[in-house]
MIRONU-25310 format. One record per residue (C-alpha): x, y, z; residue number from 1. Coordinates in nm, 2 decimals. Layout:
// residues N
NODE        X        Y        Z     i
NODE        X        Y        Z   NUM
...
END
This chain:
// residues 334
NODE        X        Y        Z     i
NODE    -1.61     3.67    -0.98     1
NODE    -1.47     3.82    -0.66     2
NODE    -1.09     3.84    -0.64     3
NODE    -0.92     3.71    -0.33     4
NODE    -0.83     3.98    -0.08     5
NODE    -0.46     4.07    -0.05     6
NODE    -0.24     4.20     0.23     7
NODE    -0.24     4.54     0.05     8
NODE    -0.62     4.54     0.05     9
NODE    -0.63     4.49     0.43    10
NODE    -0.35     4.74     0.48    11
NODE    -0.54     5.01     0.29    12
NODE    -0.87     4.94     0.48    13
NODE    -0.69     4.95     0.82    14
NODE    -0.47     5.24     0.74    15
NODE    -0.14     5.06     0.82    16
NODE     0.16     4.92     0.64    17
NODE     0.16     4.58     0.46    18
NODE     0.44     4.48     0.71    19
NODE     0.20     4.55     1.00    20
NODE    -0.07     4.34     0.84    21
NODE     0.16     4.05     0.78    22
NODE     0.28     4.07     1.14    23
NODE    -0.07     4.06     1.27    24
NODE    -0.18     3.76     1.05    25
NODE     0.14     3.56     1.02    26
NODE     0.36     3.66     1.31    27
NODE     0.67     3.88     1.27    28
NODE     0.87     4.16     1.41    29
NODE     0.61     4.44     1.34    30
NODE     0.51     4.61     1.66    31
NODE     0.14     4.71     1.72    32
NODE    -0.12     4.74     1.98    33
NODE    -0.36     4.46     2.06    34
NODE    -0.64     4.68     1.93    35
NODE    -0.46     4.72     1.60    36
NODE    -0.40     4.34     1.57    37
NODE    -0.76     4.27     1.65    38
NODE    -0.88     4.53     1.39    39
NODE    -0.66     4.38     1.12    40
NODE    -0.78     4.03     1.18    41
NODE    -1.14     4.15     1.18    42
NODE    -1.09     4.32     0.84    43
NODE    -0.91     4.01     0.70    44
NODE    -1.21     3.80     0.80    45
NODE    -1.45     4.05     0.66    46
NODE    -1.27     4.05     0.32    47
NODE    -1.23     3.67     0.32    48
NODE    -0.85     3.68     0.32    49
NODE    -0.69     3.34     0.28    50
NODE    -0.32     3.29     0.36    51
NODE    -0.12     3.19     0.05    52
NODE     0.08     2.92     0.22    53
NODE     0.27     2.83    -0.10    54
NODE     0.39     3.19    -0.16    55
NODE     0.47     3.23     0.21    56
NODE     0.67     2.90     0.20    57
NODE     0.87     3.01    -0.11    58
NODE     0.98     3.32     0.07    59
NODE     1.10     3.11     0.36    60
NODE     1.27     2.86     0.12    61
NODE     1.03     2.57     0.16    62
NODE     0.67     2.48     0.08    63
NODE     0.41     2.40     0.35    64
NODE     0.46     2.02     0.29    65
NODE     0.59     1.72     0.48    66
NODE     0.74     1.47     0.24    67
NODE     0.74     1.10     0.32    68
NODE     0.98     0.84     0.17    69
NODE     0.74     0.54     0.19    70
NODE     0.94     0.22     0.21    71
NODE     0.68    -0.01     0.06    72
NODE     0.44     0.16     0.31    73
NODE     0.17     0.22     0.05    74
NODE     0.12    -0.16     0.02    75
NODE     0.07    -0.20     0.39    76
NODE    -0.27    -0.21     0.56    77
NODE    -0.12     0.01     0.83    78
NODE    -0.02     0.29     0.59    79
NODE    -0.35     0.47     0.65    80
NODE    -0.29     0.49     1.03    81
NODE     0.06     0.64     0.99    82
NODE    -0.04     0.89     0.73    83
NODE    -0.36     0.98     0.92    84
NODE    -0.15     1.06     1.23    85
NODE     0.10     1.26     1.02    86
NODE    -0.17     1.44     0.83    87
NODE    -0.38     1.53     1.13    88
NODE    -0.09     1.70     1.31    89
NODE     0.03     1.86     0.99    90
NODE    -0.31     2.02     0.91    91
NODE    -0.31     2.18     1.25    92
NODE     0.01     2.36     1.14    93
NODE    -0.14     2.44     0.80    94
NODE     0.08     2.19     0.63    95
NODE     0.00     1.90     0.39    96
NODE     0.16     1.55     0.36    97
NODE     0.27     1.38     0.04    98
NODE     0.44     1.04    -0.01    99
NODE     0.68     0.89    -0.27   100
NODE     0.70     0.51    -0.28   101
NODE     1.03     0.33    -0.24   102
NODE     1.04    -0.03    -0.37   103
NODE     1.28    -0.28    -0.51   104
NODE     1.31    -0.10    -0.84   105
NODE     1.41     0.24    -0.70   106
NODE     1.70     0.33    -0.46   107
NODE     1.66     0.56    -0.16   108
NODE     1.88     0.83    -0.31   109
NODE     1.66     0.88    -0.62   110
NODE     1.34     0.88    -0.42   111
NODE     1.48     1.13    -0.17   112
NODE     1.59     1.36    -0.45   113
NODE     1.24     1.34    -0.60   114
NODE     1.09     1.44    -0.26   115
NODE     1.34     1.73    -0.22   116
NODE     1.23     1.87    -0.56   117
NODE     0.90     1.97    -0.40   118
NODE     1.09     2.17    -0.14   119
NODE     0.91     2.03     0.17   120
NODE     0.95     2.18     0.51   121
NODE     1.07     1.84     0.64   122
NODE     1.11     1.48     0.53   123
NODE     1.02     1.16     0.71   124
NODE     1.12     0.80     0.62   125
NODE     0.84     0.54     0.69   126
NODE     0.86     0.17     0.66   127
NODE     0.59    -0.10     0.61   128
NODE     0.73    -0.30     0.90   129
NODE     0.97    -0.25     1.19   130
NODE     1.32    -0.29     1.05   131
NODE     1.67    -0.14     1.04   132
NODE     1.74     0.09     0.75   133
NODE     2.10     0.19     0.63   134
NODE     2.08     0.54     0.49   135
NODE     2.38     0.67     0.31   136
NODE     2.55     0.93     0.54   137
NODE     2.50     1.21     0.29   138
NODE     2.13     1.14     0.28   139
NODE     2.06     1.09     0.65   140
NODE     2.09     1.46     0.70   141
NODE     1.78     1.52     0.48   142
NODE     1.56     1.29     0.69   143
NODE     1.41     1.44     1.00   144
NODE     1.26     1.13     1.15   145
NODE     1.23     0.76     1.08   146
NODE     0.88     0.61     1.13   147
NODE     0.83     0.24     1.21   148
NODE     1.20     0.18     1.14   149
NODE     1.54     0.27     1.28   150
NODE     1.85     0.41     1.11   151
NODE     2.14     0.16     1.12   152
NODE     2.39     0.40     1.28   153
NODE     2.15     0.59     1.50   154
NODE     2.20     0.92     1.31   155
NODE     1.83     1.00     1.28   156
NODE     1.56     1.01     1.55   157
NODE     1.34     0.70     1.51   158
NODE     0.99     0.62     1.63   159
NODE     0.93     0.24     1.66   160
NODE     0.68     0.01     1.83   161
NODE     0.79    -0.12     2.17   162
NODE     0.78    -0.48     2.05   163
NODE     0.95    -0.64     2.35   164
NODE     0.72    -0.47     2.60   165
NODE     0.41    -0.56     2.40   166
NODE     0.50    -0.93     2.39   167
NODE     0.57    -0.92     2.77   168
NODE     0.23    -0.75     2.83   169
NODE     0.02    -0.99     2.62   170
NODE     0.21    -1.29     2.77   171
NODE     0.13    -1.17     3.12   172
NODE    -0.23    -1.13     3.01   173
NODE    -0.24    -1.50     2.91   174
NODE    -0.08    -1.59     3.24   175
NODE    -0.34    -1.39     3.44   176
NODE    -0.60    -1.58     3.25   177
NODE    -0.46    -1.90     3.40   178
NODE    -0.27    -2.03     3.10   179
NODE     0.06    -2.20     3.19   180
NODE     0.17    -2.38     2.87   181
NODE     0.21    -2.11     2.61   182
NODE     0.34    -2.18     2.26   183
NODE     0.46    -1.90     2.03   184
NODE     0.43    -1.92     1.65   185
NODE     0.65    -1.64     1.55   186
NODE     0.77    -1.44     1.25   187
NODE     1.12    -1.57     1.15   188
NODE     1.38    -1.33     1.02   189
NODE     1.21    -1.01     1.13   190
NODE     1.33    -0.76     1.39   191
NODE     0.98    -0.75     1.53   192
NODE     0.97    -1.12     1.58   193
NODE     1.31    -1.12     1.75   194
NODE     1.21    -0.85     1.99   195
NODE     0.87    -1.01     2.06   196
NODE     1.04    -1.34     2.14   197
NODE     1.25    -1.16     2.40   198
NODE     0.95    -1.01     2.56   199
NODE     0.77    -1.35     2.56   200
NODE     1.06    -1.52     2.73   201
NODE     1.10    -1.24     2.98   202
NODE     0.74    -1.26     3.10   203
NODE     0.75    -1.64     3.12   204
NODE     1.07    -1.63     3.32   205
NODE     0.92    -1.39     3.56   206
NODE     0.65    -1.65     3.62   207
NODE     0.90    -1.93     3.66   208
NODE     0.79    -2.09     3.33   209
NODE     0.94    -2.20     3.01   210
NODE     0.78    -2.17     2.66   211
NODE     0.58    -2.47     2.55   212
NODE     0.73    -2.41     2.21   213
NODE     0.87    -2.13     1.99   214
NODE     0.81    -2.21     1.62   215
NODE     0.84    -2.03     1.28   216
NODE     0.52    -1.95     1.10   217
NODE     0.66    -2.01     0.76   218
NODE     0.92    -2.24     0.59   219
NODE     1.14    -1.96     0.47   220
NODE     1.41    -1.79     0.67   221
NODE     1.22    -1.46     0.66   222
NODE     0.85    -1.42     0.71   223
NODE     0.62    -1.30     0.44   224
NODE     0.25    -1.35     0.36   225
NODE     0.35    -1.55     0.05   226
NODE     0.59    -1.79     0.21   227
NODE     0.48    -2.15     0.25   228
NODE     0.29    -2.18     0.59   229
NODE     0.39    -2.42     0.86   230
NODE     0.10    -2.32     1.09   231
NODE    -0.12    -2.63     1.03   232
NODE     0.16    -2.87     1.08   233
NODE     0.28    -2.70     1.40   234
NODE    -0.07    -2.68     1.55   235
NODE    -0.15    -3.04     1.46   236
NODE     0.17    -3.16     1.63   237
NODE     0.13    -2.94     1.93   238
NODE    -0.23    -3.06     1.99   239
NODE    -0.14    -3.42     1.94   240
NODE     0.13    -3.41     2.22   241
NODE     0.06    -3.53     2.57   242
NODE     0.15    -3.19     2.72   243
NODE    -0.03    -2.98     2.46   244
NODE    -0.04    -2.60     2.51   245
NODE    -0.33    -2.42     2.66   246
NODE    -0.25    -2.10     2.48   247
NODE    -0.09    -2.00     2.15   248
NODE     0.06    -1.66     2.09   249
NODE     0.08    -1.57     1.72   250
NODE     0.33    -1.34     1.55   251
NODE     0.06    -1.14     1.38   252
NODE    -0.31    -1.15     1.31   253
NODE    -0.27    -1.33     0.98   254
NODE    -0.09    -1.62     1.16   255
NODE    -0.37    -1.61     1.42   256
NODE    -0.63    -1.66     1.14   257
NODE    -0.44    -1.97     1.03   258
NODE    -0.42    -2.09     1.39   259
NODE    -0.79    -2.06     1.43   260
NODE    -0.85    -2.28     1.12   261
NODE    -0.59    -2.53     1.23   262
NODE    -0.74    -2.56     1.58   263
NODE    -1.09    -2.62     1.44   264
NODE    -0.95    -2.89     1.21   265
NODE    -0.81    -3.08     1.51   266
NODE    -1.13    -3.02     1.71   267
NODE    -1.00    -2.77     1.97   268
NODE    -1.22    -2.49     2.09   269
NODE    -1.11    -2.13     2.14   270
NODE    -1.07    -2.03     2.42   271
NODE    -1.20    -2.33     2.62   272
NODE    -0.93    -2.56     2.51   273
NODE    -0.67    -2.31     2.38   274
NODE    -0.65    -1.94     2.42   275
NODE    -0.52    -1.74     2.12   276
NODE    -0.36    -1.40     2.12   277
NODE    -0.17    -1.20     1.87   278
NODE    -0.01    -0.87     1.75   279
NODE    -0.11    -0.59     1.51   280
NODE    -0.49    -0.55     1.55   281
NODE    -0.58    -0.57     1.19   282
NODE    -0.94    -0.49     1.26   283
NODE    -1.08    -0.65     0.95   284
NODE    -0.92    -0.98     1.07   285
NODE    -0.92    -0.96     1.45   286
NODE    -1.28    -0.84     1.49   287
NODE    -1.43    -1.08     1.24   288
NODE    -1.27    -1.40     1.37   289
NODE    -1.50    -1.63     1.58   290
NODE    -1.44    -1.56     1.86   291
NODE    -1.30    -1.21     1.81   292
NODE    -0.92    -1.21     1.86   293
NODE    -0.73    -1.06     2.16   294
NODE    -0.44    -0.87     2.01   295
NODE    -0.18    -0.59     2.07   296
NODE    -0.26    -0.28     1.86   297
NODE     0.04    -0.12     1.69   298
NODE     0.09     0.25     1.77   299
NODE     0.10     0.36     1.40   300
NODE    -0.13     0.66     1.43   301
NODE     0.06     0.78     1.74   302
NODE     0.39     0.74     1.56   303
NODE     0.25     0.95     1.27   304
NODE     0.14     1.23     1.51   305
NODE     0.46     1.24     1.70   306
NODE     0.66     1.24     1.38   307
NODE     0.48     1.55     1.26   308
NODE     0.54     1.72     1.59   309
NODE     0.91     1.64     1.58   310
NODE     0.94     1.76     1.21   311
NODE     0.76     2.08     1.27   312
NODE     0.93     2.17     1.60   313
NODE     1.23     2.31     1.42   314
NODE     1.46     2.25     1.71   315
NODE     1.79     2.06     1.65   316
NODE     1.84     1.79     1.90   317
NODE     2.04     1.47     1.93   318
NODE     1.90     1.17     1.75   319
NODE     1.72     0.92     1.97   320
NODE     1.53     0.59     1.96   321
NODE     1.17     0.64     2.09   322
NODE     0.97     0.33     2.16   323
NODE     0.59     0.38     2.16   324
NODE     0.36     0.14     2.35   325
NODE     0.11    -0.10     2.19   326
NODE    -0.24    -0.12     2.33   327
NODE    -0.39    -0.44     2.45   328
NODE    -0.73    -0.50     2.27   329
NODE    -0.92    -0.76     2.47   330
NODE    -1.17    -0.97     2.29   331
NODE    -1.30    -1.32     2.34   332
NODE    -1.02    -1.55     2.24   333
NODE    -0.85    -1.56     2.59   334
END
């Protein structure tokens, strides 16, 4: 079996020092001509040299890894998009991504300590949904960026979806389609729901209109998929009223799926009688509804890519809150 080529093998073939070879292949302070650099790279390729990233990282005090504290993220259908964004940018820099799950049975301190044991180049904190996270002051210094969440005191740069702007955009889309009486079945108790309601109200106020109704999707104070649903009761009451809505904006695509079923039960057609729009763009839901659902796509992959760029930049800068735009995905429900 052929042994992997080493720096000393390349140095011997090129007739230069190991330091010069390392400088040519990895960057460094060694001075050399362009011809020497090109010759070293040619020999390295000929010998099949592969950079030992782990050994290189140990010398620098870290391994070629980005660690992620995953705050219930692994259970989310959007985890893939965040991790894909992170991983794609990390691979470009010859890095890898790994995640440690944080859930109700583990505290953030113990998970962070577990991540740090792998000596990653940088650490990110990523949440399943947009929320505020209170990191202990001594731990916030270990986290380079928050993804899909914000640190309570603003000590860590945070990448979050621009919920308010997304709600205003989709509401304006409904208004441009000629809808004037728009109800919103929202997500109670969530930061995303609060910000989306603000954007919804702003867009209606710009048009000189008031909401037809703003109603909670579930009976509990905080939305979850498992909470008792109020969607059928709300839709039945709305459509029985004399001034029934001509559009319903939904807090997410799961709520929209329930709205579709409720509207069919009361004999209302989408979009002829009622337009329906939503947030998240869970493709397995939105594209398979009949008619396919118009929705605002979360910027999860973009957040992952930008997070990797920030973590690998290496420049110390003031913490900031960066809001990333959603994308309107127009389908046939409006």
